[in-house]
N, C-alpha and C positions, 0 to 999 in steps of 0.2 A: 620739228620738221618731218613731213611724211617721207618715208623711204623712197618712194618713186622720185619725189622732188629732189632729194639729195643726189640720186643717181644722175638726174639730169645736169646737176651743177658740177659733177666731178670733172668733166672735160675743161669747164671754165677754170676750175681751181688749179688744174694741172698746167694750164697754159697762162696763168696770170703772169703779167708782165712786170718786171722789176726795172726801174729807170737805171740807166748806166751813169756812173760817175757820182761824185758827192752831191747829196741832196739835203735840203732843209737848212736849219741854222747851223752854221759851222764858225768856229772860232769863239773868242771870249765875249761875254755879254758886255753891254754898255756899263761903264763904271767900274770895270774889272781892275783888280789890283795889278800894278805894274812892278816887275822885279827884273834884275839883270840876269840872274841865274837861278836855277832850281836843281837842287841835289836831292834825289829821292833814295833813302837808305833804309826805309821801313815800309812794309806792306800797307796798302790802303788806296784810297781814291783821292786824286789830286785834280782840282777842276777850277775853272773860272779864272784863269790868270792870263796876263800878257807878259811874256818873257821877251825883253828887247835887250839884245846883247850890245847895242851901240857899237857894232863893228869889231868887238873883241874876239879873240880866238878861243878855242875850246868848245866843249859841248854846252849849249845853253841849258839844256835839260839833260842831266846824267841820272840814269837809272840803274842802281846796283842792287836793288832789293827784288825778291820774288813777289808774285801776287800783287801786282800794281796795275791800276787803272789810271790813265792820263786822259782827261777828256775836257772838251769845250775851252780850249786854250788857243791863243795866237802866239806863235813863236817866230821871231823875226830879227833881222839885221845882225848878222853874225859873220865873222871871217872863218868860223869853224861849223861844226855840224849843229843843226837844230836840236835833235835828240840823239843821245848815245844810249843804246840799251845793252846792259851787261847783266840783267837779270832774267828769270824765266817766268812764264805765266804772266806776261805783260800784255795789256790791252791799250792801244792808243786810238781814240776815236773822237770824232767831231772837232778836229784840230785844223787850224789854218796855219801853214808853215811856209814861210816865203822870205826871198831875198837873203840867201846864204852865199856871200860873195868873197872869195879868196883870191889873191893875185890881181891880175888884170885880164882883160879879153885876150890879149896877145900872149901872156904868160899864164896858161891855165894852171890853177892850183885848186885842189879838191875842197869843197865844203858841200856836205850832203844834208838833205832834209832830216832823213832818219838813217842811222847806221848803228853799228855795234856788232854784237855777237849773235849768231844764230841760236835760238832757243825755242820756246813755245810762245810765239809772238802773234798777235792780231793787230793789224793796222786797218781800221774801218772808218769809212765816211770822212776822210781827210782830203783837204785840198793842199797840194804841195807844189811850189812853184819856184822858179828863178834861183836854182842852185848853181854854183860854179862847178860842182861835181854831178852827183846823181840825186834825183829826188829820194830814192831808197837804195842803199847798197849794204849787203851783208855778204862776207865779213872782211873788211879791209885788211885785218891782221891775220886773216887765215888761220884761226886758232879754235875754231868751234864747229859744232854740228847741231842740227836741229831742224825746226820747221818754222816757216814764216807764211802767214796768210794775209793777203792784201785784198780787200774787197770794198766795193762801192767808193773808190777813190779817183780823184782827178789829179793826174800827174803831168805837168805842163811846163813849158817855157816860151819865150818869144822875145822880140826886141824890147828892151828896157824903155819905159816911157819917160825916164829922167835920169840924170847923172846920179850914181849911187856908189859909195865906197870909191874904188879905183876904176869903176866902169863908166862908160859914157851912154847917154841916151842913144837908142837904136841898136846897141850891141846885144847879142843873144847869148846869155851865159848857159853853160851846161854841157854834159856829156850824154847822159842817159836818163830816162824816167826810172828805170830800175836796172841794176847791175849785180851779177852774182859772183862771189869770190869764196872759195872753200879751202880748208886745210888739205894738205898733201894726202894724208892717210885718214881713214875713218869712213863711216857709212855716208851714203848719199844724203845730202840735205834735201829737205822737201819744201818746194815753193808752190803755193796755190795763189793765183791771181784771177779774180772774177769780178764782172760788173764793174770794170774800171775804164775811164776815158783818158787816152794818152795822146797829147797833141803838142805840135810846135817844135819837135825835135828835127830841125832842119838847117840848112845852110843859109846864110854864112853863120859858122859855128866856131867853137873853140877847138875842136878836134875835126879830123878828116871824116870818120864815119860816125856820125851822130845817129843814134838809134833810140826809139822808144824803150824797147826791151833788149838788153845785152845778156843773153843767157849762156853761160859758159861754166866750165869746170864740172866738178863732180856733184851735180844737182839733178834732181827729178823736178821738172816744172810742168804745171797744168795751167793753161790759160783759157778761160771760158768766158763767153758773153762779154768781151771787151770791144770797144770801138777805138781805132787808130786813125788820126787825121793829121794832115800836113806834116808828115815826117820824111827825112831823107830815107832812113830805113825804119820800118815799123817793128819788125822783129828780126834780130840779129841772133842766130842760133848757131852755136859753135861746138864742133866735134872735138875728138881727143887731142890733148895736148900733154904737157908735162904734168898737170893736175887733173887729168881726166877730161871727159867731154859731157855736155849736158844731154840729158834725155828729155825731150820736149813733146807734150801733147797740146794741140791748140784746137779748140772746138767752138763752133758757132760764134765766130768773131767777124767784125767788119773792118776792112782796110781801105781807107780812102786817101786820094791825093798824096801818094808817096812815090818817091823815086824807085824804091825797092820795097815791095810789100814784105816778102820774106826772104832773107838772105841766109843761106844754109852754108856753113863754112867747115873746112877741115874734115870732110867726109863724115859728117855726123852720123852716128850709128842709129839713133832712135829719134825719128821725127814724124809724128802722126797728125795729119791735118784733116779736120772733118768739117764740112759745111762752112767753108770760109767764103765770105762775100767780098767782092772787090768793086769799088766804085770811083767815080771822079777820074782824076788824071793820074793814072798808074804807069809808071815807067816800065817796071818788070814786076809781074805778080810774084814769081819765085825764081831766085837766081842762086847759082852755085859758085862758091869761091873756094879755091884750093882742093878741088876734087868733088865728084858727085857724092851724094849721100849713100849710105849704106843699105843694106838689106832691110833695115828697119824703117825705111822711108815709105809712107803712105799719104796719098792725097785723094780724098773722096768727097763728092758732093759740092766742089767748087761751083761758084755761080756769080752772076753779075748783080751787085746789090743796087737797089734803086735809090736809097736814101739814108745818109747818115743820121738825119734828124729822126727817122723812124726807129733806127737801132738804138739811138740814145734814149728813146722812150721804152726800150726793152723789147721791141719787136724784131726778132731774128729770123722770122719766117721768110722762106724763099718767095720771090714774087711769082 
């Protein structure tokens, strides 16, 4: 390629659009082997499986080894977690995880899509739906520190289309798309969320404040190029409590059809918002609860977003 032509292509390469949410073939291939549980105790690649828990409790997939890749699997029908991660250097990709239902709609009990211990974990190009807890939660036991990256995922819930487990058709299971918990002492956990689509976290629900992201405690969270739709609260970001407060950066995201776009709570110390587009039916773009944000609050480049569909194609340019 001639140098002059390459220079002309640079702007196009820099602004190439990446679609938001899970893309392509997700889940197990046709004819995949069906098992009830999968325990991963050795490093390696594990793929092309259907793990159907038949509504039993416990982690359907339990990963205790380091250096593990789990891909191209369907994980479904459990009264416990879909995947429990207790190793480090783990990649979960191209998986469909759905219908983790514990308790009843009236008696909310946790069952998460992916949970376990903070470590060096990447969750990539997964579709996770219908948990009675969260699509992703780290760490429910508050015993670990580390880093989690969630990229190109679709995290969602909505009214069930049929009776399942102890839930009825039309009931909406779930608490949050993603929830953070950390141990009392230790370094801040790191959370990176990018190119994700989070939708359906709305009322009527199993809890009062249902949110796509519930970012709290001693965590540094960065949210980039994400689209939020049809949520009661799209981002619930929470300041200091007995286990610390979240430091949150949100850049180039779109928020549509939400009662509260961003709910900042408990005098959050660090909240930086850059180029956030709001569209559709928005009750409150930014609201504060239990006190205004601290000196680390910044909001720049806010604008009216034209189309969720364009953002889902990866176009976050201002109109």
